[in-house]
PAFI-667664 format. One line per 3 residues: for each residue x, y, z of N, C-alpha, C. Coordinates in steps of 0.2 Angstrom, whole numbers. Atoms other than C-alpha are relative to their C-alpha. Example, Ala and Ser with C-alpha at 12.3 -4.5 7.8 and 13.67 -1.06 7.14 Angstrom:
// PAFI-667664
4,-6,0,62,-22,39,4,6,0  -4,-6,-1,68,-5,36,-4,5,3
***
This chain:
// PAFI-667664
4,-6,0,0,0,0,4,6,0  -4,-6,0,6,17,-4,-1,4,7  1,-3,-6,9,28,11,-3,7,-1
5,-5,1,-5,40,7,-6,-1,4  6,1,-5,-19,44,19,-5,5,-2  5,-4,0,-36,51,17,-1,3,7
0,-3,-6,-35,63,31,-7,0,4  7,0,-3,-54,64,33,-2,-7,3  1,7,-2,-55,45,35,3,-1,7
-3,1,-6,-42,46,49,-3,4,5  3,-4,-5,-50,60,58,-7,-3,2  7,4,-2,-67,51,57,1,-6,5
-1,6,-4,-59,35,64,2,3,7  -2,-3,-6,-51,46,78,-6,1,4  6,-2,-3,-68,53,82,-4,-6,2
4,6,-2,-77,36,82,4,-4,6  -4,3,-5,-63,28,93,-1,4,7  0,-4,-6,-64,42,106,-8,1,2
7,-1,-1,-83,43,105,-3,-7,3  3,7,-2,-87,24,107,5,-4,4  -5,4,-4,-71,18,115,0,0,7
-1,0,-8,-67,13,133,6,5,1  -5,-4,-2,-56,26,141,4,-3,5  -4,3,-5,-41,19,150,6,4,0
-5,-6,-1,-29,32,157,-1,5,-5  1,-5,5,-27,44,142,-2,-3,-6  1,3,7,-30,32,128,-8,-3,0
7,4,1,-47,26,121,1,-6,-4  -1,7,4,-48,8,115,-7,-2,-3  7,1,4,-61,3,102,2,-5,-6
-1,5,5,-61,-13,91,8,-1,-2  -7,1,1,-42,-16,93,4,6,-2  -4,-6,1,-37,2,90,0,4,6
-1,-5,-5,-31,15,102,0,7,-3  0,-7,3,-33,34,100,2,4,6  -1,-5,-5,-26,48,110,3,7,-3
-3,-6,3,-20,66,108,4,3,6  -4,-4,-5,-8,78,116,-4,5,4  4,-4,-4,-13,90,129,-4,6,-3
4,-6,3,-19,104,117,-4,-2,-6  4,3,6,-27,92,104,3,2,-7  -2,-2,6,-16,98,90,4,-6,-3
-3,6,3,-7,81,88,-4,-6,2  4,6,-1,-18,65,87,4,-6,-2  -3,6,2,-12,47,87,-5,-6,0
4,6,0,-21,31,82,5,-6,-1  -5,6,1,-12,14,84,-4,-6,2  2,6,-2,-14,-4,85,7,-3,3
-6,3,-3,0,-17,91,6,2,-5  -5,0,5,10,-14,75,1,6,-4  0,-6,4,6,3,67,-2,6,5
2,-6,-3,5,20,74,0,6,-5  1,-6,5,-2,35,64,0,6,5  0,-6,-3,2,52,70,-2,6,-4
3,-6,4,-8,67,64,2,6,3  -3,-6,-3,0,84,66,-5,6,-2  4,-6,2,-7,102,64,1,1,-7
0,-1,8,-11,107,46,-1,-7,-3  1,7,3,-15,88,43,6,-3,-3  -6,3,1,2,83,41,0,-7,4
0,6,-3,5,65,46,6,-5,-1  -5,4,1,17,51,49,-2,-7,3  1,7,-2,16,32,50,6,-3,2
-6,4,-2,27,21,60,-2,-7,0  1,7,1,27,3,55,6,-4,-3  -6,4,2,38,-12,51,-1,-3,-7
1,3,6,29,-20,36,-6,3,-3  5,-2,4,18,-15,22,-7,-4,1  6,4,-1,6,-29,26,-3,2,7
3,-3,-6,4,-22,44,-4,6,-1  3,-7,1,0,-5,37,-7,-1,-4  6,2,4,-13,-13,25,-5,-2,5
5,3,-5,-22,-22,40,-2,6,4  1,-5,-4,-21,-6,50,-5,5,-4  4,-5,4,-29,5,35,-7,-4,-1
7,4,0,-43,-9,33,-4,1,6  3,-1,-6,-47,-7,51,-3,7,0  3,-7,0,-49,12,49,-6,1,-4
6,0,5,-60,10,34,-6,-3,3  6,3,-3,-71,-2,43,-4,4,5  3,-4,-6,-74,10,57,-6,5,-3
4,-5,3,-84,22,45,-8,-1,2
***
């Protein structure tokens, strides 16, 4: 999978996870995904065990992952949250 992101999809996923997820400490957990933000809300993160997506101010983003296969699985999970 190419390392391109539909930012609206990611922000929607973040919203769903924080709305419907269980809050544990500072993270929300929902359907195998976690979501959290920094103290001012300008940096958001969504993660599972293998992939972390960080969304910065002005919709810049960064993926941290070891394999394309894991990134594909992560993206499919985000899409299913719609």
